[in-house]
C-alpha positions as CSV (number, residue, x, y, z in Angstrom):
1,T,54.5,-23.4,-13.3
2,T,52.2,-20.8,-15.0
3,L,55.0,-18.4,-14.8
4,Q,56.9,-20.5,-17.4
5,T,54.4,-19.6,-20.0
6,F,55.1,-15.9,-19.7
7,P,58.3,-15.0,-21.7
8,E,58.3,-11.4,-20.3
9,V,59.1,-13.0,-16.7
10,V,63.0,-13.0,-16.5
11,G,63.1,-13.8,-12.9
12,A,60.8,-15.1,-10.2
13,Y,61.7,-15.0,-6.5
14,R,59.9,-16.2,-3.3
15,M,60.9,-13.7,-0.7
16,T,61.1,-13.0,3.1
17,G,59.7,-9.9,4.6
18,A,56.7,-7.8,3.5
19,L,56.5,-9.2,-0.2
20,D,55.7,-12.7,-0.9
21,Y,57.0,-12.8,-4.4
22,V,59.0,-10.5,-6.7
23,L,59.0,-11.0,-10.4
24,R,61.4,-9.3,-12.9
25,V,59.6,-8.5,-16.1
26,R,61.0,-7.2,-19.3
27,V,58.4,-5.4,-21.6
28,A,58.6,-2.7,-24.1
29,D,56.5,-0.1,-22.5
30,V,53.7,0.7,-20.0
31,P,51.0,-0.7,-22.4
32,A,52.9,-4.0,-22.8
33,Y,53.1,-4.2,-19.0
34,D,49.4,-3.6,-18.8
35,A,48.8,-6.5,-21.3
36,F,51.3,-8.7,-19.2
37,Y,49.4,-7.7,-16.0
38,K,46.0,-8.5,-17.4
39,R,47.1,-11.9,-18.6
40,L,49.0,-12.8,-15.3
41,T,45.9,-11.9,-13.1
42,S,43.7,-13.7,-15.3
43,Q,45.7,-16.9,-14.6
44,I,47.0,-16.4,-11.0
45,S,44.8,-15.2,-8.2
46,V,46.4,-12.4,-6.2
47,S,45.3,-10.2,-3.3
48,D,47.8,-7.2,-4.0
49,I,50.3,-6.3,-6.7
50,S,52.8,-3.5,-6.5
51,A,54.7,-2.5,-9.5
52,S,57.9,-0.4,-10.0
53,F,59.5,0.5,-13.2
54,V,63.2,1.0,-14.1
55,M,63.9,4.5,-15.3
56,E,67.5,4.0,-16.3
57,E,69.6,0.7,-16.3
58,I,72.9,1.4,-14.5
59,K,74.3,-2.1,-14.4
60,D,72.7,-5.4,-15.2
61,T,74.9,-8.7,-15.1
62,T,74.7,-12.2,-14.0
63,A,78.6,-12.5,-13.9
64,V,80.1,-13.5,-10.7
65,P,83.8,-12.5,-10.1
66,L,85.8,-15.5,-9.2
């Protein structure tokens, strides 16, 4: 898919509810996000985009307790 060509995308999810898709994107700063946004929207047609930014990482893991 097109998203596989974007190394900034670390997660992509098709959702239920109000949002159709959620992307987890890692970039260095807001200008880097803006560059990512411009590249993404030049390749994928979207009608509405909403963005939220992490202010502080409290916990981020993929480990599952067994």
